[in-house]
N, CA, C and O of each residue as an XYZ file, in Angstrom:
168
protein
N     110.021    110.935    116.710
C     109.097    110.120    115.911
C     107.685    110.672    115.998
O     107.130    110.800    117.090
N     107.116    110.991    114.882
C     105.715    111.357    114.897
C     105.005    110.640    113.760
O     105.601    110.335    112.728
N     103.758    110.385    113.963
C     102.990    109.682    112.942
C     102.447    110.700    111.946
O     101.925    111.748    112.325
N     102.580    110.376    110.698
C     102.094    111.255    109.641
C     101.019    110.504    108.871
O     101.191    109.337    108.521
N      99.921    111.180    108.614
C      98.872    110.528    107.824
C      99.205    110.707    106.351
O      99.396    111.822    105.867
N      99.269    109.598    105.662
C      99.587    109.626    104.244
C      98.379    109.109    103.486
O      97.798    108.084    103.842
N      98.006    109.830    102.433
C      96.836    109.414    101.675
C      97.207    108.365    100.632
O      98.143    108.533     99.850
N      96.462    107.309    100.650
C      96.580    106.279     99.626
C      95.185    106.039     99.106
O      94.229    106.647     99.588
N      95.052    105.160     98.128
C      93.724    104.714     97.763
C      93.745    103.235     97.465
O      94.762    102.660     97.076
N      92.601    102.650     97.657
C      92.462    101.217     97.508
C      91.515    100.957     96.336
O      90.438    101.547     96.244
N      91.939    100.066     95.451
C      91.126     99.777     94.266
C      89.821     99.090     94.668
O      89.826     98.113     95.417
N      88.707     99.613     94.163
C      87.405     99.023     94.487
C      87.257     97.612     93.927
O      86.494     96.804     94.457
N      87.984     97.324     92.861
C      87.847     96.022     92.220
C      88.734     94.952     92.859
O      88.243     93.911     93.294
N      90.058     95.215     92.912
C      90.962     94.168     93.413
C      91.583     94.526     94.763
O      92.339     93.737     95.330
N      91.265     95.714     95.275
C      91.714     96.165     96.602
C      93.220     96.353     96.735
O      93.762     96.320     97.840
N      93.889     96.550     95.611
C      95.312     96.873     95.687
C      95.450     98.298     96.184
O      94.706     99.179     95.754
N      96.389     98.536     97.082
C      96.610     99.877     97.620
C      97.694    100.569     96.807
O      98.798    100.049     96.640
N      97.351    101.766     96.299
C      98.298    102.533     95.492
C      98.410    103.947     96.035
O      97.578    104.371     96.837
N      99.425    104.679     95.609
C      99.571    106.070     96.026
C      98.425    106.903     95.480
O      97.811    106.547     94.474
N      98.140    108.010     96.144
C      96.958    108.792     95.778
C      97.085    109.491     94.427
O      96.083    109.979     93.904
N      98.288    109.554     93.843
C      98.415    110.212     92.536
C      98.262    109.242     91.369
O      98.356    109.643     90.209
N      98.025    107.959     91.674
C      97.858    106.965     90.619
C      96.441    107.069     90.050
O      95.466    107.102     90.801
N      96.335    107.119     88.720
C      95.027    107.288     88.089
C      94.359    105.953     87.776
O      93.133    105.840     87.777
N      95.185    104.946     87.507
C      94.657    103.667     87.058
C      95.340    102.543     87.830
O      96.558    102.554     88.005
N      94.568    101.596     88.278
C      95.134    100.493     89.059
C      96.124     99.673     88.218
O      95.769     99.185     87.146
N      97.365     99.524     88.705
C      98.358     98.753     87.950
C      98.032     97.258     87.912
O      98.520     96.528     87.050
N      97.215     96.822     88.841
C      96.894     95.398     88.966
C      95.803     94.976     87.980
O      95.963     93.994     87.255
N      94.699     95.717     87.957
C      93.543     95.275     87.159
C      93.101     96.300     86.108
O      92.247     95.999     85.274
N      93.682     97.515     86.144
C      93.375     98.498     85.109
C      92.112     99.317     85.335
O      91.753    100.136     84.489
N      91.431     99.113     86.459
C      90.220     99.888     86.734
C      90.578    101.267     87.289
O      91.707    101.503     87.719
N      89.598    102.170     87.270
C      89.849    103.528     87.754
C      88.979    103.920     88.935
O      88.891    105.099     89.277
N      88.336    102.945     89.558
C      87.501    103.268     90.718
C      88.289    102.991     91.992
O      88.752    101.874     92.226
N      88.429    104.028     92.807
C      89.208    103.887     94.033
C      88.451    104.418     95.235
O      87.534    105.227     95.094
N      88.837    103.962     96.412
C      88.354    104.501     97.668
C      89.558    105.091     98.392
O      90.579    104.422     98.551
N      89.440    106.347     98.834
C      90.548    106.972     99.557
C      90.711    106.357    100.937
O      89.735    106.111    101.646
N      91.967    106.113    101.302
C      92.254    105.624    102.649
C      93.445    106.411    103.187
O      94.234    106.964    102.421
N      93.561    106.453    104.468
C      94.692    107.142    105.090
C      95.439    106.163    105.960
O      94.847    105.467    106.785
N      96.742    106.112    105.773
C      97.574    105.226    106.576
C      98.553    106.077    107.361
O      99.068    107.075    106.858
N      98.803    105.679    108.589
C      99.761    106.435    109.390
C     101.149    105.867    109.203
O     101.366    104.661    109.329
N     102.087    106.746    108.901
C     103.468    106.321    108.781
C     104.292    107.033    109.822
O     104.076    108.212    110.105
N     105.232    106.319    110.386
C     106.097    106.937    111.395
C     107.296    107.573    110.713
O     107.893    106.993    109.806
N     107.639    108.772    111.160
C     108.799    109.450    110.576
C     110.033    109.167    111.390
O     111.115    109.650    111.059
């Protein structure tokens, strides 16, 4: 088991977390995001 850092982004408007390849928030339709990194265990 090792922890892997996976890049996600969080919508600046509604704070929904989406994968880093998403261009537009599925929740509110905005395009402003903040990059975040979450650790996932393999």
